[in-house]
C-alpha atoms as one frame of an Amber mdcrd trajectory, in Angstrom:
protein
  49.551  40.045-175.176  49.631  40.800-179.562  47.313  43.495-179.990  47.203
  43.071-183.615  45.680  39.899-185.877  48.125  37.768-187.619  45.982  39.201
-190.617  46.411  43.059-190.566  50.218  41.969-189.476  50.829  41.382-192.474
  48.838  43.819-194.455  50.559  46.594-192.624  53.697  45.471-192.927  53.778
  46.308-196.107  51.502  49.622-195.546  53.834  51.081-193.292  56.936  50.453
-195.319  55.217  52.413-197.688  53.945  54.798-196.404  57.848  55.590-194.582
  59.897  54.685-197.763  59.672  56.704-201.055  57.313  57.047-203.381  55.299
  56.446-199.980  52.854  54.141-202.560  52.110  50.896-203.350  49.490  48.496
-203.643  48.440  48.732-199.809  48.443  52.357-200.067  46.112  52.127-203.066
  43.731  49.516-200.891  43.415  51.470-197.977  42.271  54.752-199.912  40.144
  52.372-202.438  38.638  51.506-198.757  37.943  55.681-197.946  40.748  55.285
-194.876  43.928  57.558-194.542  47.431  56.918-192.297  45.729  59.615-189.989
  42.729  57.342-189.319  44.521  54.053-188.774  47.507  55.774-186.818  46.494
  53.698-183.158  46.391  50.831-185.500  50.118  51.574-185.885  51.075  52.234
-183.167  49.780  48.471-182.236  52.004  47.469-184.830  54.981  49.174-183.464
  54.694  47.436-180.538  54.216  43.942-181.746  56.939  44.493-184.295  59.957
  46.196-182.699  61.936  47.747-185.720  65.272  46.003-185.501  66.646  48.733
-187.871  65.681  51.615-189.686  63.164  50.050-192.429  59.757  49.804-191.845
  57.524  46.281-192.205  59.187  45.388-196.545  58.092  46.081-199.655  55.352
  43.824-201.747  54.427  43.434-205.142  50.946  42.836-204.093  49.424  43.796
-200.953  48.440  41.415-198.608  44.222  40.993-197.773  42.690  43.962-196.158
  42.137  43.151-192.767  38.658  44.721-192.412  35.768  44.201-194.076  35.013
  47.983-194.995  35.703  51.610-193.413  33.720  51.706-190.600  35.461  48.593
-189.347  39.127  50.086-189.913  37.658  52.708-187.615  36.236  51.106-184.943
  39.600  49.264-184.813  41.768  51.848-184.133  39.450  53.328-181.663  39.385
  50.247-179.785  42.967  50.367-180.465  42.911  53.752-178.901  41.189  52.883
-175.415  44.248  50.651-175.244  46.923  53.200-175.749  45.215  55.971-173.305
  44.660  53.047-170.619  48.904  53.166-171.175  49.518  56.208-171.203  47.803
  56.810-167.823  49.624  53.498-165.995  53.022  55.363-166.846  51.413  58.448
-165.994  51.417  57.293-162.886  54.349  55.440-162.346  56.186  58.253-163.349
  54.059  60.679-160.427  55.372  57.777-158.095  59.103  57.959-158.804  58.910
  61.395-158.506  57.701  61.311-155.116  59.925  58.927-154.011  63.153  60.838
-155.054
């Protein structure tokens, strides 16, 4: 099951490339800032991108001259989406913790 919408993935392809490649700016970064957001505000969305789009090399995403459309209507929507994905992350952390505890008991 994918965590992100196709629109989120298209935007993050470009934004995360910019966030991880010098000079660490570009059209998607500018779009994020225009909506009053920083990377930390969408860190759980970035985590979801990594889950949906595993790396095949060192480079993350792709460069673009123009940012794909911003996938959230406004800052608040992006923040809510990040919180929604944070809950998924927390659930997965709990499952992993239980699994690790059970493996430790079996040893």
